[in-house]
FIDRENKE-14990 format. One record per residue (C-alpha): residue in one letter; z, y, x. Coordinates in steps of 0.5 Angstrom, whole numbers, padded with zeros to 4 digits, always signed. Example, Ala and Ser with C-alpha at 12.3 -4.5 7.8 and 13.67 -1.06 7.14 Angstrom:
% residues 2
a+0016-0009+0025;s+0014-0002+0027;
This chain:
% residues 293
m+0126+0195+0431;s+0132+0195+0425;q+0127+0199+0421;r+0123+0192+0422;s+0127+0186+0421;s+0129+0190+0414;f+0122+0191+0412;g+0119+0185+0413;p+0124+0181+0408;l+0122+0187+0403;l+0115+0186+0404;l+0115+0178+0404;a+0119+0179+0397;i+0114+0185+0394;c+0108+0179+0396;a+0112+0173+0393;l+0112+0177+0386;l+0106+0179+0386;v+0103+0172+0387;s+0108+0170+0382;m+0105+0174+0377;t+0097+0172+0380;s+0099+0164+0378;y+0104+0165+0372;q+0097+0169+0369;c+0092+0164+0372;g+0096+0159+0369;a+0096+0162+0363;a+0089+0162+0363;i+0087+0154+0365;a+0093+0153+0359;k+0088+0158+0355;q+0082+0152+0355;l+0087+0147+0354;f+0087+0151+0346;p+0081+0146+0343;m+0083+0140+0346;v+0091+0140+0344;g+0091+0148+0341;a+0097+0152+0343;q+0103+0148+0342;g+0100+0142+0345;a+0098+0147+0352;t+0106+0150+0351;a+0109+0142+0351;f+0104+0141+0358;r+0107+0147+0360;l+0115+0146+0359;g+0115+0140+0359;l+0111+0138+0365;g+0115+0144+0368;a+0122+0141+0368;i+0120+0134+0370;m+0118+0137+0376;m+0124+0142+0377;l+0128+0137+0375;a+0126+0133+0381;v+0126+0138+0386;r+0133+0142+0384;r+0137+0136+0381;p+0141+0141+0378;w+0147+0135+0376;r+0149+0135+0382;t+0152+0141+0382;l+0154+0143+0374;r+0161+0144+0374;k+0166+0143+0369;g+0168+0147+0364;v+0163+0152+0365;g+0160+0156+0358;s+0154+0153+0355;r+0152+0158+0350;a+0149+0162+0354;l+0145+0158+0358;w+0142+0155+0350;g+0140+0161+0348;y+0137+0163+0355;g+0133+0156+0354;l+0131+0157+0347;s+0129+0163+0348;i+0124+0161+0353;g+0122+0156+0350;a+0120+0160+0343;m+0117+0166+0347;n+0113+0161+0351;l+0110+0158+0344;v+0109+0164+0341;y+0105+0168+0347;y+0101+0161+0347;m+0099+0162+0339;a+0098+0169+0341;l+0093+0167+0346;r+0088+0163+0340;t+0086+0170+0338;i+0087+0176+0342;p+0086+0177+0350;l+0090+0176+0356;g+0091+0182+0357;i+0093+0185+0351;a+0097+0179+0350;v+0102+0181+0356;a+0102+0189+0353;l+0104+0188+0347;e+0109+0182+0350;f+0112+0187+0355;t+0115+0192+0350;g+0121+0186+0350;p+0124+0189+0357;l+0121+0196+0355;a+0126+0196+0349;i+0131+0194+0354;a+0130+0198+0359;l+0130+0205+0354;f+0136+0203+0351;a+0139+0203+0358;s+0137+0209+0360;r+0140+0215+0357;h+0136+0221+0360;r+0132+0226+0357;w+0126+0224+0358;d+0126+0217+0356;i+0123+0220+0350;g+0116+0222+0354;w+0116+0214+0356;i+0117+0212+0348;a+0112+0216+0346;l+0107+0213+0351;a+0109+0206+0349;v+0108+0208+0342;i+0102+0211+0343;g+0099+0205+0348;l+0101+0200+0341;l+0098+0204+0336;l+0091+0204+0340;l+0092+0196+0342;l+0095+0194+0334;p+0089+0193+0329;l+0090+0199+0325;h+0083+0201+0325;g+0076+0199+0322;q+0072+0198+0329;t+0069+0191+0329;h+0073+0189+0335;a+0080+0191+0332;l+0085+0186+0334;d+0088+0179+0330;p+0093+0181+0326;k+0096+0174+0326;g+0095+0174+0334;v+0098+0182+0335;l+0104+0179+0331;y+0106+0173+0335;a+0105+0177+0341;l+0110+0182+0339;a+0114+0176+0337;a+0114+0174+0344;g+0116+0181+0346;v+0122+0180+0342;g+0123+0173+0346;w+0122+0176+0352;a+0128+0181+0351;l+0132+0175+0349;y+0131+0171+0355;i+0133+0177+0359;l+0140+0178+0355;f+0142+0170+0355;g+0138+0170+0363;q+0143+0175+0366;k+0149+0171+0362;a+0146+0164+0365;g+0145+0166+0371;a+0152+0169+0372;e+0154+0162+0370;f+0149+0157+0373;g+0147+0161+0379;s+0140+0159+0381;d+0140+0152+0377;a+0140+0157+0370;v+0132+0156+0371;t+0131+0149+0371;l+0136+0148+0366;g+0133+0154+0362;i+0127+0150+0363;a+0129+0144+0361;i+0132+0146+0354;g+0125+0150+0353;a+0122+0143+0353;l+0127+0140+0348;l+0124+0146+0343;t+0117+0145+0345;v+0115+0139+0347;p+0117+0135+0340;v+0112+0141+0336;g+0106+0140+0342;i+0107+0132+0340;a+0108+0133+0332;h+0101+0137+0333;a+0097+0134+0339;g+0100+0126+0338;t+0096+0122+0343;a+0092+0127+0346;l+0097+0129+0351;l+0097+0123+0354;s+0089+0123+0355;p+0088+0123+0363;a+0083+0126+0363;l+0087+0133+0361;l+0093+0131+0365;p+0091+0135+0372;l+0089+0141+0367;g+0096+0140+0364;l+0099+0139+0370;g+0096+0145+0373;v+0098+0149+0368;a+0106+0147+0369;l+0105+0149+0377;l+0102+0156+0376;s+0106+0158+0370;s+0113+0155+0371;v+0114+0151+0377;l+0111+0156+0382;p+0112+0163+0379;y+0120+0162+0378;s+0121+0159+0385;l+0118+0165+0387;e+0121+0171+0383;m+0128+0167+0385;m+0127+0169+0392;a+0125+0176+0390;l+0130+0178+0386;t+0135+0176+0392;r+0131+0181+0396;l+0129+0186+0392;p+0133+0192+0388;a+0133+0192+0381;r+0129+0197+0380;t+0124+0196+0385;f+0123+0189+0382;s+0122+0191+0374;v+0118+0197+0376;l+0113+0191+0380;v+0113+0187+0374;s+0111+0193+0370;l+0104+0191+0373;e+0103+0184+0370;p+0099+0186+0364;a+0093+0189+0368;i+0094+0183+0372;a+0093+0179+0365;a+0087+0183+0364;l+0084+0182+0371;a+0085+0174+0370;g+0082+0174+0363;a+0076+0177+0365;a+0075+0173+0372;f+0077+0166+0368;l+0076+0167+0360;s+0069+0172+0361;e+0074+0177+0357;r+0073+0184+0356;l+0076+0190+0354;d+0073+0197+0352;a+0075+0203+0355;l+0080+0204+0350;q+0084+0198+0351;w+0085+0199+0358;l+0087+0206+0356;a+0092+0203+0352;i+0095+0198+0357;a+0095+0204+0362;a+0099+0208+0358;i+0104+0201+0357;i+0104+0200+0364;v+0106+0207+0365;a+0111+0207+0360;s+0115+0201+0363;a+0115+0203+0369;g+0117+0210+0368;a+0124+0207+0363;t+0125+0202+0367;w+0125+0207+0374;g+0129+0211+0369;a+0134+0206+0367;r+0141+0207+0369;r+0143+0200+0369;p+0136+0197+0370;v+0135+0189+0369;a+0131+0184+0372;e+0131+0177+0372;p+0125+0173+0372;l+0119+0173+0368;p+0118+0168+0362;g+0116+0162+0363;
């Protein structure tokens, strides 16, 4: 009975994390459909702006804020959320969803590798480099990726790494309210950029349902489910499961955006997934925080 009772919450947490990642990528697919109307900047404003409103209304974090608690980490966390989401959506303008996530995943991968001290870590580094070389636009083929899109995705990887580093400190200081406050701070960065780019198009009633869908699927639902998973899963299990996200993103791109990857690109994504999982599992001090929004 004790094994069954302990397995139930574990299975629930795994399911919550898988649903969270799927929701996140479905939201990104919807956001990409908004690009022709409001651009990547406007879609980011929808995601974080409406997401912040919904989460602030539900969580009301100001009720539990303590005086004297430091806010540098929180502001770093929130600004990294905003910057990461903005450059990630900028990448999605020109490269497929699965490839963008695979390139973005270099941020968490770098942190896991720096935290590891095992001899075989060099193997994970080599595998990740091979995957990146297969994805980077270094070839002359017609399907070579857009260089600007690749740079935006790699910049999103830097943002994801900063998100994790600042998120650890912000979570320790503000608890579960750090996510809500972080999204609100991220919105302060991205909403003005979205307004400057899209203007009054953001107020279009026809686009509001899509904007709400992006905010719900990419921010509110996944962050809530991830927080549930974080409290029930070992850090390494959480991190290894998150390594599946590039594959989930590629499947979402194929299902909702008709994005097709060739065999070499799938091989590259698989190499990055295996490198990420292996490096995270071998890390002495694994890092597991809520995914980017």
